[in-house]
C-alpha positions in Angstrom: -24.9 23.1 -2.7 -25.7 24.8 -5.9 -23.3 24.9 -8.9 -20.6 27.5 -8.3 -18.8 29.9 -10.5 -15.0 29.5 -10.6 -14.3 32.7 -12.4 -11.9 35.4 -11.3 -14.5 36.9 -8.9 -15.2 33.6 -7.1 -11.8 32.1 -6.7 -9.6 35.2 -6.6 -7.5 34.0 -9.7 -8.3 33.1 -13.2 -8.7 29.5 -14.4 -5.7 28.1 -16.4 -5.4 25.2 -18.8 -2.2 23.9 -17.1 -0.5 23.7 -13.7 1.8 26.7 -13.7 5.0 27.4 -11.8 3.4 30.4 -10.1 0.7 28.2 -8.7 3.0 25.3 -7.7 5.3 27.8 -6.0 2.5 28.3 -3.4 2.7 24.7 -2.1 2.9 24.7 1.7 1.9 22.3 4.4 -1.1 23.6 6.3 -3.4 22.3 9.0 -6.0 21.7 6.3 -3.7 19.6 4.1 -1.5 17.5 6.4 -2.8 14.0 7.2 -2.6 12.6 10.7 0.4 10.4 11.5 -0.1 6.7 10.5 0.9 3.7 12.6 0.8 0.1 11.7 -2.6 -1.6 12.2 -3.0 -4.1 15.0 -3.9 -6.7 12.5 -2.3 -7.0 9.0 -5.4 -8.3 7.1 -3.5 -9.7 4.1 0.0 -10.5 5.3 1.0 -12.8 2.4 1.5 -9.9 -0.1 2.8 -6.4 -0.4 -0.1 -4.2 -1.5 0.2 -0.7 -3.0 -1.7 1.1 -5.8 -5.4 0.2 -5.3 -8.6 1.0 -7.2 -12.2 0.0 -6.5 -14.8 -1.5 -8.8 -17.0 1.3 -9.9 -20.2 1.7 -11.9 -20.4 3.9 -15.0 -21.6 6.9 -13.0 -18.5 6.7 -10.8 -20.0 5.4 -7.6 -18.3 2.5 -5.9 -20.1 -0.7 -6.9 -21.6 -3.2 -4.4 -22.1 -6.6 -6.0 -24.6 -8.6 -4.0 -23.4 -6.9 -0.8 -19.6 -7.0 -1.6 -17.2 -4.2 -2.1 -14.5 -5.1 -4.5 -11.0 -3.6 -5.1 -7.9 -4.4 -7.2 -4.3 -3.8 -6.1 -0.8 -4.1 -7.3 0.8 -6.8 -5.3 4.0 -8.7 -4.8 5.1 -11.5 -2.4 5.5 -10.2 1.1 9.0 -11.7 1.4 10.3 -9.6 -1.5 12.4 -6.5 -0.7 9.8 -3.7 -1.1 11.9 -1.6 -3.5 11.8 -4.5 -6.0 8.1 -4.9 -6.0 7.4 -2.8 -9.2 9.4 -5.3 -11.2 7.1 -8.2 -10.5 3.7 -6.4 -9.9 0.6 -8.6 -10.3 -3.0 -7.4 -10.0 -5.0 -9.2 -7.3 -8.6 -8.8 -6.3 -9.9 -8.3 -2.7 -13.4 -8.2 -1.4 -15.4 -7.3 1.7 -19.0 -7.6 2.9 -18.7 -4.9 5.6 -16.1 -2.4 4.2 -13.7 -3.1 7.0 -12.6 -6.8 6.8 -11.1 -7.7 3.4 -10.2 -11.1 1.8 -7.8 -12.2 -0.9 -9.5 -13.5 -4.0 -6.1 -14.1 -5.6 -4.5 -13.0 -8.9 -7.1 -11.7 -11.4 -5.3 -13.0 -14.6 -3.6 -16.3 -15.5 -1.8 -14.4 -18.2 -1.7 -10.6 -19.0 0.1 -8.3 -21.4 3.4 -6.9 -20.4 6.2 -8.2 -18.3 4.3 -6.9 -15.3 1.1 -4.9 -14.7 0.8 -1.4 -13.2 -2.2 0.6 -12.0 -5.5 1.1 -13.7 -9.2 1.1 -13.0 -12.2 -1.2 -13.0 -15.8 -0.9 -14.4 -18.8 -2.9 -13.3 -21.0 -2.4 -16.4 -24.8 -2.3 -16.6 -25.0 -5.9 -17.7 -22.9 -7.2 -14.8 -19.7 -7.6 -16.8 -16.3 -6.5 -15.4 -13.8 -4.5 -17.4 -10.3 -4.1 -16.0 -8.1 -1.3 -17.3 -4.4 -1.6 -16.6 -0.9 -0.6 -17.7 1.2 -3.3 -19.5 4.7 -2.4 -18.5 7.6 -3.9 -20.5 7.7 -5.8 -23.7 6.1 -9.2 -23.4 9.0 -11.3 -24.7 12.0 -9.3 -23.6 14.6 -11.2 -21.6 15.5 -8.2 -19.4 13.2 -5.7 -17.8 12.0 -2.9 -20.2 9.9 0.1 -19.4 7.7 0.7 -22.4 4.0 1.3 -21.4 0.8 0.4 -23.1 -2.8 1.0 -21.9 -4.8 -2.2 -21.9 -8.4 -3.2 -21.3 -9.4 -6.7 -20.2 -12.9 -7.8 -20.9 -14.8 -11.0 -20.1 -14.8 -10.8 -16.3 -17.7 -11.9 -14.2 -18.3 -11.9 -10.4 -20.0 -14.9 -8.7 -21.4 -14.7 -5.2 -23.6 -17.8 -4.9 -21.2 -19.6 -2.7 -18.9 -16.9 -1.4 -17.0 -14.5 -3.6 -15.1 -15.3 -6.8 -14.1 -13.4 -10.0 -13.6 -15.3 -13.2 -12.7 -14.9 -16.9 -12.0 -15.9 -19.4 -10.4 -12.6 -19.9 -9.5 -11.1 -23.3 -6.8 -8.4 -23.3 -7.0 -5.5 -25.8 -4.3 -3.0 -26.4 -6.3 0.3 -26.3 -3.9 3.2 -26.6 -0.3 4.0 -27.6 1.4 7.4 -27.4 1.1 9.2 -30.8 4.3 11.3 -30.4 2.4 14.5 -31.0 0.0 14.9 -28.2 1.8 12.3 -26.0 5.5 11.6 -25.8 6.8 8.2 -27.0 9.5 6.5 -24.9 12.1 7.2 -27.6 11.3 11.0 -27.5 11.7 11.2 -23.7 14.6 13.3 -22.4 13.4 13.2 -18.8 14.3 11.1 -15.7 11.0 9.2 -15.9 8.7 8.2 -18.8 5.0 7.8 -18.4 2.1 6.5 -20.4 0.0 4.6 -17.9 -2.7 4.6 -15.2 -6.0 4.4 -17.3 -9.1 5.6 -15.4 -12.6 5.1 -16.9 -15.0 8.0 -16.4 -18.6 8.5 -17.8 -19.6 12.1 -17.3 -22.8 12.2 -15.2 -23.8 15.5 -16.8 -23.4 14.6 -20.5 -23.1 10.8 -20.7 -19.9 11.2 -22.6 -17.3 8.4 -21.9 -13.7 9.2 -21.3 -10.4 7.5 -20.3 -7.9 9.5 -18.3 -4.3 8.5 -18.1 -0.9 9.7 -17.0 1.4 10.9 -19.8 4.1 13.4 -20.9 3.7 16.3 -23.3 6.3 16.4 -26.1 8.5 19.5 -25.8 10.7 19.8 -29.0 14.3 20.9 -28.6 14.6 24.6 -29.0 11.0 25.2 -27.8 10.4 28.5 -26.0 8.4 26.7 -23.4 9.6 27.6 -19.9 11.5 30.5 -21.4 13.7 28.0 -23.3 15.0 26.4 -20.1 15.9 22.9 -21.3 16.1 21.5 -17.7 12.6 22.7 -16.8 11.2 21.4 -20.2 12.2 17.9 -19.2 9.5 18.1 -16.4 6.6 17.7 -18.8 3.8 15.6 -17.0 0.3 15.7 -18.3 -3.1 14.2 -17.8 -3.9 12.4 -21.0 -7.4 11.9 -22.4 -9.2 9.6 -24.8 -12.9 9.6 -25.8 -15.2 6.7 -26.6 -17.7 8.0 -29.2 -20.0 5.0 -28.6 -19.5 4.5 -24.9 -17.8 1.1 -25.6 -15.2 0.5 -22.9 -12.8 -0.9 -25.5 -13.1 1.8 -28.2 -11.0 4.9 -27.7 -9.8 7.9 -29.7 -6.9 10.1 -28.3 -7.7 13.7 -27.4 -5.6 16.6 -26.3 -4.4 16.5 -22.7 -6.9 17.6 -20.0 -4.1 19.6 -18.3 -0.3 19.7 -18.5 2.4 20.6 -16.1 5.3 21.5 -18.4 8.0 23.1 -16.4 6.3 22.1 -13.1 6.2 18.3 -12.6 7.1 15.1 -14.4 4.6 12.7 -13.0 0.8 13.4 -12.6 0.1 9.9 -11.4 -3.3 8.1 -11.3 -5.5 10.9 -12.6 -9.2 10.6 -11.6 -12.3 12.7 -11.4 -14.9 13.2 -8.6 -18.1 14.9 -9.8 -19.6 16.8 -6.9 -22.1 19.7 -6.7 -22.0 20.2 -10.4 -18.2 20.6 -10.5 -15.4 18.4 -11.8 -12.6 17.7 -9.3 -9.5 16.3 -10.9 -7.0 14.6 -8.6 -3.5 13.3 -9.2 -0.7 11.9 -7.0 2.9 13.1 -7.3 6.3 13.0 -5.6 8.6 15.6 -4.1 11.4 14.5 -6.5 9.4 15.0 -9.7 9.0 18.7 -9.3 11.0 20.9 -11.7 14.1 22.8 -10.4 13.2 25.8 -8.4 9.9 24.3 -7.0 9.4 22.4 -3.8 6.5 20.0 -3.4 5.8 16.8 -1.4 4.6 13.3 -1.9 1.0 14.3 -1.9 -2.5 14.3 -3.4 -3.0 17.3 -5.7 -6.2 18.5 -7.2 -7.9 20.9 -9.6 -11.5 21.9 -10.2 -13.5 23.1 -13.2 -17.1 23.9 -14.1 -16.9 21.7 -17.2 -15.1 18.5 -17.8 -13.0 20.0 -20.5 -11.8 22.7 -18.1 -10.3 25.2 -17.5 -9.0 23.7 -14.2 -8.2 25.8 -11.2 -5.7 24.4 -8.6 -7.4 23.6 -5.4 -6.3 25.6 -2.4 -4.5 27.9 -4.9 -1.4 25.6 -5.2 -3.1 22.3 -6.0 -2.1 20.6 -2.7 -4.9 18.7 -1.1 -3.4 16.1 1.2 0.2 15.3 2.2 2.1 13.5 4.8 3.5 15.1 8.0 7.0 16.6 7.8 8.3 13.9 10.3 6.8 11.1 8.2 7.0 12.4 4.6 6.6 9.0 2.9 4.0 7.3 5.2 1.3 7.2 2.4 1.1 7.4 -1.4 -1.1 6.7 -4.4 -4.2 8.5 -3.1 -7.6 7.8 -4.7 -10.6 10.0 -4.0 -14.3 9.0 -4.1 -17.6 10.6 -2.9 -19.5 9.4 0.1 -22.6 11.4 1.2 -21.5 15.0 1.5 -17.8 14.2 1.9 -15.0 13.1 -0.4 -13.1 10.1 1.0 -9.5 9.4 0.1 -7.9 6.0 0.1 -4.1 5.4 -0.1 -1.6 2.7 0.7 0.6 2.6 3.8 4.0 3.2 2.5 7.2 3.8 4.6 6.8 4.7 8.3 9.3 5.4 11.1 11.4 7.1 8.4 12.0 10.9 7.9 14.7 10.9 5.3 14.9 13.8 2.8 14.3 11.5 -0.1 12.9 8.0 -0.6 16.2 6.9 -2.1 17.7 6.9 1.4 15.5 3.8 2.2 17.9 1.7 0.0 20.8 2.6 2.3 19.1 0.9 5.3 19.7 -2.8 6.1 17.3 -5.0 4.3 15.7 -6.0 7.6 14.9 -2.3 8.3 13.6 -1.8 4.8 11.1 -4.6 5.4 10.1 -3.5 8.8 9.4 0.1 7.8 7.3 -0.8 4.7 3.5 -0.8 5.4 2.5 -2.6 2.2 -1.3 -2.4 2.9 -4.1 0.0 2.7 -3.8 3.0 5.0 -6.4 4.9 6.9 -9.1 6.5 4.8 -9.0 10.3 4.9 -12.2 12.5 5.1 -12.2 15.7 3.1 -14.6 18.6 3.2 -14.7 19.9 -0.4 -16.4 23.1 -1.4 -15.6 25.1 -4.6 -11.8 25.7 -4.8 -11.1 24.8 -1.1 -10.6 21.5 0.6 -9.9 20.5 4.2 -9.0 17.3 5.9 -11.6 16.8 8.6 -10.8 13.3 10.0 -9.9 9.8 9.1 -11.3 6.2 9.2 -9.3 3.1 10.0 -6.9 1.1 7.8 -8.9 -0.6 5.0 -12.2 1.1 6.0 -14.1 1.8 2.8 -17.7 2.6 3.9 -20.5 0.6 2.4 -23.3 2.3 0.5 -25.6 4.1 3.0 -23.1 3.7 5.9 -23.3 6.7 8.2 -19.9 8.0 9.2 -19.1 8.9 12.8 -19.1 12.6 13.5 -15.8 14.4 13.0 -14.1 16.1 15.9 -15.2 19.4 14.4 -18.8 18.2 14.4 -18.6 17.0 18.0 -17.2 20.4 19.1 -20.0 22.2 17.2 -22.6 19.9 18.8 -21.1 20.6 22.3 -21.2 24.3 21.7 -24.8 24.1 20.5 -25.7 22.2 23.6 -24.0 24.8 25.8 -25.8 27.6 24.0 -29.1 25.9 24.4 -28.5 25.2 28.1 -27.5 28.9 28.6 -30.6 30.1 26.9 -32.8 27.8 29.0 -31.2 29.0 32.3 -31.6 32.6 31.3 -35.3 32.1 30.6 -35.8 30.3 33.9 -34.1 33.1 35.8 
């Protein structure tokens, strides 16, 4: 597919620098954006831990790395006997590996010691010299006696992978504080007036078109009191999520300079979680995850994967499917998956997420806490969910199928035909047979 124009004529609406209320007001579940219902797998591959936010080891060009035949991923984890709602308070990054993209094994915690009281999501780079960099969020102050919620973006260097006798990942790791909010482009915790504060989820990206090196992250845009943003509506102004950006002038994974946000959602949404880019057909697809409860008053969204597209990395970004909605859960299972992460495979875009709460159709996730603890445990998936298959073209996306739990295809693996493809083939066969019989007669 050739590079496409996303101007007013091609998309039907003009590109914007931010996610607007008018765009978000168009969010609706459709056949193209609702994922199939998810059921627990027959075999819980890694039963000893809860697993949620997950990211894969990638090369500089964004492709998923294969290290001597191994796929590698990193996940936030907690002991499986812990009440799921408390897992964020003790999150630890573990490494998992697979030699077939289906069966995964636990390589254990990545760090003996790390910055922060606990670690939240990030990304991982397999560099050209075989070294591993792990970017993560240091949540909480290191020496605080009680839980705190300050957030710093950290890069850990010194990792190496060994495959001579099985798989292992080793340090020694050195942890580097990379970025802090400046209070001007990105809100500091002491400036926040909102229900949730964010400065987290670093994601490494080297632009295949230019070679420029970037770090995306989740943040909040400062909105001074008395601002005319959102027509001066103070309540809407508190919903001020943004996709933050830093640039490495040398390509060094540990050297970053803050830039202006890539997009913002002031007056729309408070959390643009785990931002990441898929470069496809000469276009930049920016994806984020968000919750139904983080939309500003007057807007209704879902726990879902949202996306935007631009002709250049710097934008302007157009919401996919006009509203931004790319993939969400069914209405009768609204919290079955979360923390989606998209990546290219052949002509498709695949989307991995974690299996969250199933057999639960409450109006908010807060209602989980009202269930008996045994029911909270039973209904929490705590593992990787099925991988979704997306058809992505220009400003439009469509869910066209799914793979199994934990199925992350290996490089060069041919995916089974989708139901749509099987129907097309059947119809083509019928047409060919009809033509043959017509000729014979």
